[in-house]
C-alpha positions in Angstrom: 4.5 -17.1 -45.8 6.0 -14.9 -43.2 4.2 -14.0 -40.0 5.0 -10.9 -38.2 3.7 -9.7 -34.5 3.5 -13.0 -33.1 0.3 -14.1 -34.1 1.4 -17.5 -35.7 -0.1 -19.4 -32.7 -3.6 -18.3 -33.8 -3.0 -18.3 -38.0 -4.0 -21.9 -38.9 -7.5 -21.7 -37.6 -8.5 -18.2 -37.8 -6.9 -17.9 -41.3 -9.1 -20.7 -42.8 -12.5 -19.3 -40.6 -11.6 -15.9 -42.2 -11.5 -17.2 -46.0 -14.6 -19.1 -45.3 -16.5 -16.1 -43.8 -14.5 -14.4 -47.0 -16.5 -16.1 -49.7 -19.6 -16.3 -48.2 -19.5 -12.8 -47.1 -18.6 -12.2 -51.1 -21.6 -14.2 -51.8 -23.5 -11.9 -49.9 -22.6 -8.9 -51.2 -22.5 -10.1 -54.8 -26.1 -10.9 -54.5 -26.8 -7.5 -53.0 -25.0 -5.7 -55.8 -27.1 -7.7 -58.3 -30.4 -6.2 -57.0 -28.9 -2.4 -56.7 -25.3 -1.5 -55.1 -25.8 -0.2 -52.0 -22.9 1.2 -49.1 -23.6 -1.7 -46.8 -22.6 -4.1 -49.9 -19.4 -1.9 -50.1 -18.9 -2.3 -46.7 -19.5 -6.0 -47.3 -16.5 -6.2 -50.0 -13.9 -3.6 -48.1 -14.8 -6.2 -44.9 -13.9 -9.2 -47.6 -10.7 -7.5 -48.7 -9.4 -6.4 -45.5 -9.8 -9.6 -43.7 -9.5 -12.1 -46.6 -6.9 -10.9 -48.3 -4.7 -8.6 -46.2 -5.3 -9.9 -42.8 -4.4 -13.6 -44.6 -1.1 -12.1 -45.7 -0.3 -10.6 -42.7 -0.8 -6.8 -44.2 -1.9 -5.7 -40.9 -1.6 -2.1 -41.6 -3.4 -2.0 -44.8 -6.1 -4.1 -43.5 -6.3 -1.1 -40.7 -6.7 1.3 -43.2 -9.5 -0.4 -45.6 -11.5 -1.3 -42.6 -11.2 2.6 -41.7 -12.2 4.2 -45.2 -15.3 1.5 -44.8 -16.2 3.0 -41.7 -15.8 6.7 -42.8 -17.8 6.0 -46.1 -20.7 4.5 -44.3 -20.6 7.8 -42.3 -23.8 8.4 -39.7 -26.3 6.3 -40.9 -25.4 5.3 -44.6 -24.9 1.7 -43.1 -27.1 -0.5 -41.2 -26.0 -1.0 -37.7 -25.1 -4.5 -38.2 -22.7 -4.2 -40.8 -20.9 -1.0 -39.2 -20.8 -2.8 -35.9 -19.1 -5.6 -37.8 -16.5 -3.6 -39.3 -15.5 -2.2 -35.7 -15.2 -5.6 -34.4 -13.1 -6.6 -37.1 -11.0 -3.3 -36.7 -10.7 -3.7 -33.4 -9.4 -8.0 -34.1 -6.9 -6.5 -36.4 -5.6 -4.0 -33.9 -5.3 -6.7 -31.0 -4.7 -9.6 -32.6 -2.2 -8.4 -35.4 -1.2 -5.3 -34.4 -1.1 -5.8 -30.5 -2.3 -2.2 -29.9 -5.3 -3.5 -27.2 -6.3 0.1 -26.4 -7.2 0.8 -30.0 -8.9 -2.5 -30.1 -11.0 -1.5 -27.0 -11.8 1.7 -28.4 -13.1 -0.2 -31.8 -15.1 -2.8 -30.0 -17.3 0.0 -27.3 -17.9 1.6 -31.0 -19.1 -1.7 -32.5 -21.4 -2.0 -29.2 -22.2 1.3 -28.9 -23.5 0.6 -32.9 -25.2 -2.9 -32.2 -25.3 -4.0 -28.5 -25.3 -7.8 -30.0 -22.3 -7.6 -31.6 -20.0 -10.3 -31.1 -16.3 -11.6 -31.7 -15.5 -13.8 -34.5 -14.8 -17.4 -31.9 -11.8 -18.4 -34.0 -10.5 -14.5 -33.3 -11.2 -14.7 -29.7 -8.0 -15.0 -28.3 -7.2 -13.8 -24.7 -5.6 -10.7 -25.4 -8.9 -10.0 -28.1 -11.4 -11.6 -25.8 -10.3 -9.3 -22.7 -10.5 -6.1 -24.9 -13.6 -7.0 -25.7 -15.0 -7.9 -22.2 -13.3 -4.4 -20.9 -15.1 -2.2 -24.0 -18.5 -4.1 -22.5 -18.0 -2.7 -19.2 -17.2 0.7 -20.5 -20.3 0.8 -22.5 -22.3 -1.2 -20.0 -23.8 -4.6 -22.2 -24.3 -6.7 -20.2 -22.5 -10.1 -20.3 -24.4 -13.7 -21.0 -27.3 -14.3 -19.3 -25.3 -17.4 -17.9 -23.2 -14.8 -15.5 -26.0 -13.5 -14.1 -26.4 -16.6 -12.1 -23.1 -15.4 -10.2 -25.1 -12.4 -9.1 -27.8 -12.0 -6.2 -30.1 -9.0 -6.5 -33.7 -8.5 -5.5 -34.8 -5.0 -6.7 -37.0 -2.8 -5.1 -40.5 -3.1 -6.2 -41.0 0.5 -5.9 -39.4 4.0 -3.8 -40.8 7.4 -2.6 -40.3 10.4 -5.2 -37.2 12.2 -4.4 -35.8 9.4 -2.0 -32.6 7.5 -3.1 -33.4 3.9 -4.3 -30.8 1.7 -2.5 -29.3 -1.3 -4.8 -27.9 -4.3 -2.8 -25.8 -7.1 -4.6 -24.4 -10.3 -3.7 -21.5 -11.7 -5.3 -21.2 -15.4 -5.0 -18.6 -17.2 -2.8 -16.7 -18.5 -5.9 -16.5 -15.2 -8.3 -15.7 -12.6 -5.1 -12.2 -13.2 -4.9 -11.7 -12.2 -8.4 -14.0 -9.3 -8.4 -12.4 -6.0 -8.3 -15.2 -3.3 -9.2 -18.9 -3.8 -9.4 -20.8 -1.2 -11.4 -24.7 -0.2 -11.6 -25.9 1.8 -14.9 -29.1 3.7 -14.2 -31.7 5.2 -16.7 -33.6 7.8 -14.6 -37.6 8.2 -15.0 -37.5 10.7 -18.2 -34.1 10.9 -19.2 -32.8 8.7 -22.0 -28.7 7.9 -21.2 -27.8 5.2 -18.4 -25.5 6.8 -15.8 -23.2 4.5 -14.0 -22.6 4.3 -10.3 -19.9 2.3 -8.8 -21.1 0.6 -5.9 -19.2 0.1 -2.6 -18.0 -3.0 -0.9 -20.3 -3.7 2.3 -19.8 -6.2 4.8 -19.3 -10.4 3.6 -20.1 -10.5 0.0 -22.3 -7.5 -0.4 -22.2 -4.4 -2.5 -24.2 -1.3 -2.1 -25.1 2.2 -3.7 -27.7 4.0 -3.6 -29.3 5.9 -6.8 -29.3 9.6 -5.6 -32.4 11.3 -5.3 -31.4 14.1 -7.9 -32.5 11.7 -10.4 -35.5 10.4 -9.0 -37.4 14.2 -8.9 -40.2 12.9 -11.1 -42.5 9.5 -11.0 -41.8 6.9 -13.3 -39.8 3.8 -13.5 -36.0 3.7 -12.7 -34.3 0.8 -14.8 -30.8 -0.5 -14.3 -28.5 -3.4 -15.1 -25.1 -4.5 -13.2 -22.1 -5.8 -13.7 -19.0 -7.2 -11.7 -15.5 -6.7 -13.3 -12.1 -8.5 -13.0 -8.7 -6.2 -12.3 -8.6 -6.4 -16.6 -12.3 -4.9 -16.7 -13.2 -8.2 -18.1 -17.1 -8.6 -17.1 -17.6 -11.6 -14.8 -21.2 -11.6 -14.1 -24.2 -9.7 -14.6 -27.9 -8.7 -13.6 -30.3 -7.3 -16.0 -29.2 -6.0 -19.7 -29.7 -2.4 -21.5 -32.8 -4.1 -23.4 -34.1 -5.7 -20.4 -32.9 -4.0 -17.6 -34.3 -4.6 -13.7 -36.6 -1.5 -12.8 -38.3 0.2 -9.4 -41.2 2.1 -10.0 -40.9 5.6 -8.4 -44.0 6.7 -6.7 -45.5 9.7 -4.5 -46.9 7.0 -2.1 -45.8 3.5 -1.6 -47.6 0.5 -0.2 -44.6 -1.6 0.8 -42.0 -1.2 3.3 -39.2 1.0 2.7 -36.3 -0.4 0.4 -33.2 -0.4 2.8 -29.7 -2.5 2.4 -29.5 -5.9 4.5 -28.4 -4.7 8.3 -28.6 -0.5 7.1 -31.9 1.7 8.0 -33.4 2.8 4.8 -32.5 5.9 3.6 -34.5 9.3 4.2 -36.3 11.8 1.3 -34.1 14.1 0.4 -36.4 17.0 1.2 -36.2 16.4 4.6 -35.7 19.9 6.6 -31.8 20.2 7.2 -32.2 19.5 11.2 -33.5 16.2 10.5 -31.1 13.4 9.9 -30.5 11.0 6.7 -31.0 7.8 8.9 -28.9 5.6 6.1 -25.2 5.8 6.2 -22.1 3.9 5.5 -19.4 6.4 7.3 -19.5 9.7 9.3 -19.1 11.6 5.9 -22.7 10.6 4.8 -24.5 12.3 8.1 -25.0 16.0 8.9 -23.3 18.0 10.8 -23.6 16.8 14.9 -24.3 13.1 13.9 -22.1 9.9 13.4 -23.0 6.7 11.4 -23.6 4.1 13.7 -24.5 0.7 13.0 -25.6 1.9 9.7 -27.7 4.7 10.8 -26.7 8.4 11.2 -27.1 8.9 15.3 -26.7 12.2 17.6 -22.9 13.1 18.3 -21.6 12.4 22.0 -19.6 14.8 23.8 -16.0 15.1 22.9 -15.0 13.4 26.2 -18.0 10.6 25.8 -17.1 9.8 22.2 -13.3 9.5 22.8 -12.5 6.2 22.6 -11.4 3.8 25.9 -7.9 3.5 25.0 -5.1 2.4 27.2 -3.2 6.0 28.5 -0.5 4.1 31.2 2.1 1.6 30.2 4.3 0.3 31.9 7.3 -2.0 30.7 10.8 -3.6 30.8 13.5 -2.6 28.3 16.8 -4.1 27.2 19.7 -1.9 25.8 23.1 -2.8 24.6 25.1 0.1 23.8 27.3 0.7 20.9 30.3 3.3 21.5 31.9 5.1 18.3 35.4 6.8 19.3 39.1 7.0 18.3 42.3 8.1 20.0 45.9 8.7 19.9 48.6 8.0 22.6 45.3 7.0 24.7 47.1 4.9 27.3 50.0 8.0 27.7 49.1 9.2 31.2 48.6 13.0 29.8 45.6 10.9 27.7 44.2 9.1 30.5 43.7 12.1 32.2 42.3 14.1 29.6 40.3 11.8 27.4 38.5 9.5 30.2 40.8 6.8 28.8 41.7 3.6 31.5 44.7 1.7 30.3 44.7 -1.6 32.4 47.5 -4.5 32.6 46.5 -8.4 32.1 46.4 -8.2 36.0 44.1 -6.0 36.6 46.0 -3.3 37.8 46.1 0.7 36.3 48.7 0.9 33.7 51.1 4.3 34.6 53.9 3.3 32.1 55.6 5.6 29.7 54.8 4.7 26.1 56.7 5.7 23.4 55.1 8.3 21.3 53.8 7.7 18.0 54.3 3.8 18.1 50.8 2.0 18.4 48.8 3.1 21.5 46.2 4.5 19.0 42.5 3.7 18.5 41.2 3.7 15.1 37.9 5.1 14.5 35.1 2.1 14.7 32.4 1.3 16.8 32.9 -0.7 19.9 30.5 -2.7 22.2 29.9 -0.8 25.2 28.2 -1.3 28.5 24.5 -2.8 28.7 21.1 -1.4 30.6 18.0 -2.8 31.5 15.0 -0.5 32.9 11.8 0.4 34.0 9.6 1.7 31.8 6.7 4.5 32.2 4.7 5.8 29.3 1.6 8.1 29.1 -0.3 8.5 26.7 -1.1 12.6 26.6 -2.4 13.4 23.5 -4.2 10.9 20.4 -0.1 10.2 19.5 2.6 11.6 22.1 3.4 9.7 25.1 5.7 11.2 27.4 7.5 9.0 30.7 10.8 7.8 31.8 12.9 5.0 32.6 15.1 4.1 35.5 17.2 1.0 35.5 20.9 -0.3 35.9 23.9 -0.5 33.5 26.6 -3.1 33.6 30.0 -4.1 31.7 31.7 -1.0 33.0 35.0 -1.0 34.1 35.9 -0.4 38.0 39.7 -1.9 37.7 42.7 -0.1 38.4 40.6 2.6 40.6 38.2 3.5 37.8 34.7 4.8 39.1 31.8 3.5 36.5 28.1 4.7 37.3 25.7 2.1 36.8 22.5 4.1 37.3 20.2 4.7 34.2 17.9 7.7 34.4 15.8 9.1 31.4 13.1 11.2 30.4 11.7 10.5 27.2 8.8 11.3 24.7 7.4 9.4 21.9 5.4 10.8 18.9 3.3 8.2 16.6 3.2 8.8 12.9 -0.4 7.7 13.0 -3.4 9.2 13.7 -4.9 7.9 17.2 -2.8 4.8 17.1 -3.4 3.3 20.7 -7.1 2.9 18.9 -6.1 0.3 16.8 -3.7 -3.0 16.8 -1.0 -3.4 14.8 2.5 -1.7 14.4 2.7 1.9 15.8 5.8 3.4 14.0 6.9 6.1 16.2 10.0 9.1 17.0 11.4 9.8 20.2 13.8 12.2 22.0 15.2 11.5 25.3 17.7 13.2 27.7 19.1 11.7 31.3 21.7 10.4 33.1 24.1 7.4 32.2 27.6 6.5 31.8 29.1 4.4 29.3 32.1 2.4 29.0 33.8 0.9 25.7 36.7 -1.4 26.2 39.1 -2.1 23.0 43.0 -4.0 23.2 45.8 -1.5 22.8 49.3 -2.5 22.2 52.2 -0.4 23.7 56.1 -0.5 23.4 57.3 1.5 26.8 60.0 4.1 26.3 63.2 2.9 26.2 64.8 6.3 27.8 62.2 6.1 30.4 62.3 2.5 31.5 65.9 1.9 30.9 66.0 -0.1 27.8 68.7 -0.6 24.7 66.8 2.2 22.6 68.5 0.0 19.2 66.2 -2.9 19.8 62.6 -3.1 20.8 63.8 -6.6 22.3 65.4 -5.0 24.8 63.4 -5.6 28.3 63.0 -2.4 30.4 65.0 -2.3 33.6 64.3 0.7 35.4 60.9 1.0 37.6 58.1 3.5 36.7 56.0 6.0 39.0 54.5 3.0 40.5 57.5 1.1 41.3 57.0 -1.4 39.0 58.9 -2.7 36.2 57.4 -2.9 32.9 57.2 -5.5 30.1 58.6 -3.4 26.8 55.8 -4.4 24.9 52.3 -5.5 25.9 48.6 -5.2 25.6 46.3 -3.1 27.4 42.9 -3.1 27.7 42.0 0.1 27.3 38.3 1.6 28.3 36.8 5.5 27.0 34.5 6.4 29.9 31.9 8.6 28.2 29.0 10.2 29.8 27.7 11.0 32.4 24.9 12.8 31.0 23.4 11.9 27.2 20.8 13.4 24.9 19.2 11.0 22.3 17.0 10.9 19.6 15.5 7.9 17.4 13.0 6.2 15.5 11.0 2.5 16.5 8.1 0.8 16.0 5.5 -0.9 19.0 3.5 -3.7 17.8 0.0 -4.1 19.8 -1.2 -7.8 18.9 -3.3 -7.5 22.0 -5.0 -4.0 23.8 -3.3 -4.2 26.7 0.0 -5.0 25.2 3.1 -3.9 23.5 6.5 -5.2 21.9 8.9 -2.5 21.3 11.7 -2.0 19.0 13.8 1.2 19.1 17.1 2.7 17.9 18.7 5.5 19.6 21.3 8.1 18.5 23.1 9.6 21.6 25.9 11.7 22.4 27.3 12.0 26.0 28.6 15.0 27.8 30.8 16.2 29.3 32.9 13.1 28.1 31.6 13.2 24.5 31.0 9.9 22.3 28.3 9.0 20.0 26.7 6.0 20.8 24.0 3.6 19.1 21.7 1.7 21.4 19.0 -0.8 19.7 16.7 -1.3 22.5 13.7 -3.7 22.9 10.9 -3.7 25.2 7.2 -5.3 26.4 4.9 -3.2 27.8 1.6 -3.3 29.4 -1.0 -0.8 28.9 -4.1 0.1 31.3 
């Protein structure tokens, strides 16, 4: 017999159970029909045919159609709740196990539970998929889990509360269950009402969840009824306290003799009819307090002045930074005398003397566009926090790695003014990462060195132009006879002013310590070169 939709692993046990149920159900239906045909008997017959024949033959579409037709035939009240609920449970099982339509299965199970809260799955069809859909339907309808699961929730229902005053509900989840719980919901039935309403509880400290049943639902005396369920990320009920048919309760009275109920470690909620100038005492955060009040240790308190309320953060930061430079540049005929004067190149022979020969135009003597490691710099840093997320300051230090060979000049000073804007609200009030963008300008020289090969011009140096191996015989301007072919150290000298933009992150493991990483992109002037400068530093705040 062919099996579709991947249900073969459940077929043997499930089909035997269905067949047995079909026979017993058929006997029941037959006995009922012998007395008087009824809508229940017709529904039972349709259920047996759908599950005992079509489902066994893996004709899931036909099984679904017959079950839906039977449900429609039952109408609003022609079938008993138990029979109609069994039709919906069978429909959910076909959708989940046979057709893998878990969303439709959840809806069918929810309909079954609304009709008959005691509706249950056939244990032989309770695969993980089916059970998950059924438990999600339980969560959606507010039907409680098993009584055994209640041991996982600890709740002490308040015995009474004053009319027009929120009822604080507090639940603790057991240690073993807490990592799996994603939501705790309380369903409450207000005095004089007929329908339960859900409230998602807020996570408090430790194992606790809390929520207030709003005072708008407590305007009359009577009994407040409620039950609680904790679910996982799939919506499956993991634990519950109370049930719809056996709920927990709190008496709502005009006056109470016991102490006002409260969450542990919090103030009791205030009566909603209190004048506007009186503050509600219980709170989780500032949004639950009236204007001019803030939430302090679970109770609303008068707001301090802006100066008093400002947290004590470290506003001055001194540090040490290290930054290597990487220059992006290119050039043609870079070691000619004209290029050395015009393009700020310095070409030096192997013995450290300045090259002043006459390289052959258009032959080698070029620098292709690319990056070259340049100078490195160390600086002392100072930054001042002037706004919640803006610092201004400066850097002063020295640079190393510039060239002074061949009479070249290098400025080793580094002076910089800098502003840093942090991409967080009040980043200095908390530890951890503090991303920022920066802008800077100042004085610095960037020297980047590359090797350049030159071929001495034959006519200028007295060599045979027919052979590049022919040596030079005539001295140059300095009176030195150049080698016909040689490799020179060509240094591009850029600066001495610069402007930068960059990004970075400061990481504060301690309140007064910050580890800083940044990347600056700079443009030097008047000798223009693009420079990338990664930066690492350590700062101390006070």
